[in-house]
N, C-alpha and C positions, 0 to 999 in steps of 0.2 A: 502182249500181242502188239503189232504195229499200230500206231495212231496217226491218222492222216494229218500231215503238217499244216493243212489249211484250216484246221479246226482251232477255234479260239473260245475260251470260257472265262468268264469272270465269276469265281466262286465267292459269293457274297454271304454275309452273315444274315441270317434271317432269324416244324412242321413240324389198329384199333385191335382176345385170347379167350376164351371160355367157351363153354358149350351151352346152347340154348335149346328150347323146344322148337318144333317146326314152325310155330308161330309164337315168338317170344312175347312175354308180358313184363310188366314192371316188377313182378314178384320173382323174376328169373334170378335175381341176385347175381347180376353179371359180374360184379367185382369179385365175388367168391370164386367163381370158376375161372376168372381171369388170372387170379393168383396162381392157380394150379398149372396153367399153361405158360405163364410168363417167366418160368424159371430158365428158359433157354435164352441164348444170346446169338445174334447173327454172326456168321463166321467171317464176314468181310466188312471192311469199312472203306469209305472213299473220302479223302480229305485232300485239300490243297490250299496253299496260301494264295490270297488274291494279290498277285504282284503287279507291278506297273505295266508289264507287257500283256497282262490279261490273257495269258496263254493257258490252253488246256494242259493238264499234267503230261509230261513226257514219259517215255517208257521207263526211265530210271525212277521217276517219282512213283509210278504205279507199282513198280517192283518192290520198292522199299516201304510200301504203305500197307503192310499187314494184310495182304490178300485182296486189296482193291483191284478192280478191273474196269477199264474203259474201252468199249468197242464203239468208237464214235462213228456215227453215220457219215459216209463219204460225202464230201462237198464238191459238187460239180462247178464248172465255170459260171453256170447260170443259177447257182444256189447261194444261200447265205445261212449263217449260223443263227439259231434262236436260243436266247438265254432268258427264261422267265424267272424273275427273282421274286420270292415271296417273303412277307414279314408277318409275324403273328402279333396282334395288338389287342388291347382292351381300350376301345375308344381311340384316343390319340397316344396312349402309352404303350411302348413295347412290353410284351408279356413273355416271361421266361420262368423256368423252374427256379425255386428258391426265393422268389420275390413275393411280397404280400401287397394286396391292393385293398384299400379301405373303402367303406361306404358303397358297397356293390349290392345290386338287386333291390327288390322292393322294401327290404328291411335293413338296408345299409350295413351289410356284413363285411367283415374282412376276409378275403379269400386268397387262395394260392393255387397255382396250376398243378395238376397231377398228371395229365396226359393230353396231348393234342397231336393227332396224326390223321392224314387224309390220303387215300388213294385217288389218283387222278387219271382219267382216260380221255380219249377222243379230243386231244389238244389240237386246236386249229387257229389260224389267223384269218381275218376277213380283209379282203383288199378293197380298194376304193370303189370298185364296181359292185361290191356286195357279195363277191364270190368267196365261199369258205374254202380255205386251202389247208389240208391236214399237215401237221408238223410230223416229220419223220424223226421219231425219238431215237436218241442214242441208247445203246445198251451200256449202262453204267452201274455195275453192281456195287453195293447192294440196293441201289435206289431206283433203277429204271431197267425195264426191258423194252422191247420194241413196241409194246402195246399199253403199258401202264407204268406210272411213276408213283413213288411214295414220298409225300412231304412229311417230315418228322421234326416237330418243334420242341420235343422234350429231350432232356439230356441225363435223366436218372439222378439229378441232384435235388435237394430240397425234399418235397413230397412226391416228386415224380419217381416212378418205379419200374420203368421198362429198360431201355438201353441207353448207353451214354452217347452214341453217335446221333448226329442230326443231319437233316438235309433240307435246304430251303430254296431249291431251284429245280427247274425242269429244263433240259437241254435237248436240242435237236437241230434239224435242218429244214428249210423251206425254199421254194424258188424265190429268186430275187423279185422284189415288188414293193409296192406302196401299200402298207397294211395299216388299217385304221381301227381294228377291234381284235380282241382275243376271245376265244371260246374254249371251254373245257367242261368236263363233267366230273363230279366226285363219284367214284365207282371203280369197279373191276369188270372188264369185258365178260360177258355171260359165259363164253366158252372156257374161261379160266376160273370161274367163280364157284364151281360146285364139285370140287375134288380135294384131295389131300394137298394142302399148300406145300408140303415137303417134296411133292413130285414136280413142282414148278420152279422156274428160276426166280431169283430175287426180282422184285421186292416182296413177292407173295408169301415168302417164308417167315416174314417178320413176326416175332412173338406178340401175342396180345391183340391180334386183328382178325382172328377167325372165330366163327360161331361153331358150325358143324358143316359136314359135307352137303347137307340139303340146303341150308340157308346160305352157305358160302362165307364170304369175308365181311367184316365191318368196313364200310367205305369211309366213314368219318367217325372219329372218336374224340370226344372232348370230356374231360373230367376235371372238376375243381372241388376243393374242399374249403370249408370255413376254418379260419384260424383265429383262435382266441388271442386277444391283445396281450395276454400275459404269457403267451408262448405255447399254448396247447397245440400239438401237432394237428394239421388239417384233417388227417384220417381219424383222429380220436374225437374231434368235435362232432356235435349232433348233426349238423347239416352237411350235405354233399350234393353235388350236381353231376349227373352223368347223361351224356347224349351219345348213343351208339346208333348210327344210321346204316342199315343194310337191307337187303331184299327180304320180304316176308310173303306169306301165303304161297310157299314153294311146295311143289309136289313133283314126283317122278323118280327116276332111277339114275343116279350119277354114273353108274357103270355103263349104262346104255345111252347116256347123253340126252335123256328125255326130261330133265328137270325144267319146269316152267314156274315162274313166280308171278302171282297175281299182282303184287305191288313191287316193281323193280326198285323204286326209291333212289333213282339216280337223277341228279340235277342236270341242267344245261345252262351254264353260266356264260353270259356275254358281257364283256366290259368294253365300252366304246371309248373313243378318243385315245386309243392306244398308240404309243410310239415305241417301236421295237428297241431302239437304242437307249431309251430313257425310262420308260414306264416300269414301275414296280407294283406288285399285287399285294394288297393288304388282306389278310384273313382276320377279321375283327370279331372277337367273341362277345363283345358288348351287347349286340342285339339278341344274343341267345340267353343271356343271364339277367338282363336289365329288368324284366318283368316278373322274375321269379323270387319267391321267398326263400332265400338261401340259408335261412336258419333251419329249414326243413330238408329232409332227404327227397330229392327229385331225381327220378330215374326214367329216362326214355330209352328203351331198348327196341324202338321201332314198332311197338305193339299195342299202345294204349293212347287215349285221347290227349294225355299230357304232352304228347309229341306234336300235336297239331301246330301250335305257333312256332315251335322250334324247327319243324320241317319247312314251314313257310319261309323262315329266315334263311335257311340254307338252299332254298329254291326247289322244293319238292311239295307236291300236294299230298297231304297225309291221307286224304280220302281215296285217291286213285293210285298213288305211287308214281305219278307222271311228273315230269319237270314243270315248274311254274316260273313265272317271270317276276315274282315279288321278292327275290332274295335280297338280303341286306347285309350279308356277312362279308362278301368280297367286294373290293373296290380298288381303283387305281390310285397311285400317288406318284 
């Protein structure tokens, strides 16, 4: 499909399957049901080299890219392109599948990444007058539609087990202006969250990110395993860490559109001192694992008190499911 010539993107290197009960608990054994659903792969990928012209992929690029599709939001004379670049880190270290990290958690374990993916909605910039200006998202399959984007930092190497494709950016358009902060929520819009993901456009079809139709999708998924220094696979070692954030306390009928969730469990992140042309966003998993005994199995499927400090770190009150301002996972660099 035609792509607006005024669009420009810098594709940078940088971003949850299973069935649960209507109110998941730590005994849900999410990883077991994940494996049953994760057998699928997305049909399309989107990739482009970051060239010196920082251009969005042209029609030929898209056509040769194994089913990728970009329907970039049109840019008017009074608008500008937004490129939010994300990086996954463990403290100051970049984190990726296939790498091990020593002395982590309260018992100094060696760990390796298994999964890290986040749905993002309600992306906005804040101007110098304090006004929130929504970002008009590109439709960029399989990573974005007009309402939600998926950040995917795992590439199915090492102990990671989902899909090889990754996405570390969110793209769109805003009016021209002086912007000083960025806001976004981890989550999926409510009207898209309680039906069969196969019925919706990408990125909601991604394997490994759905619970069931009542609960909807996992908004944020982090999994790490402990790795023996002698080479034991992370999945075989005694300890593992899972954080799956999604709505809970849900009731109603998805066919009638009446589902309501007592605890939405969506954040509202605000990062100040933001510069549109320069700022990059760090997703740091260190605050999530630093206080945990990673020699033990720790599972937060959004349903028990073990989630309390983890929710706080990602910007959600575990008690109410409402956004909180104490998040420590996202920052600018």
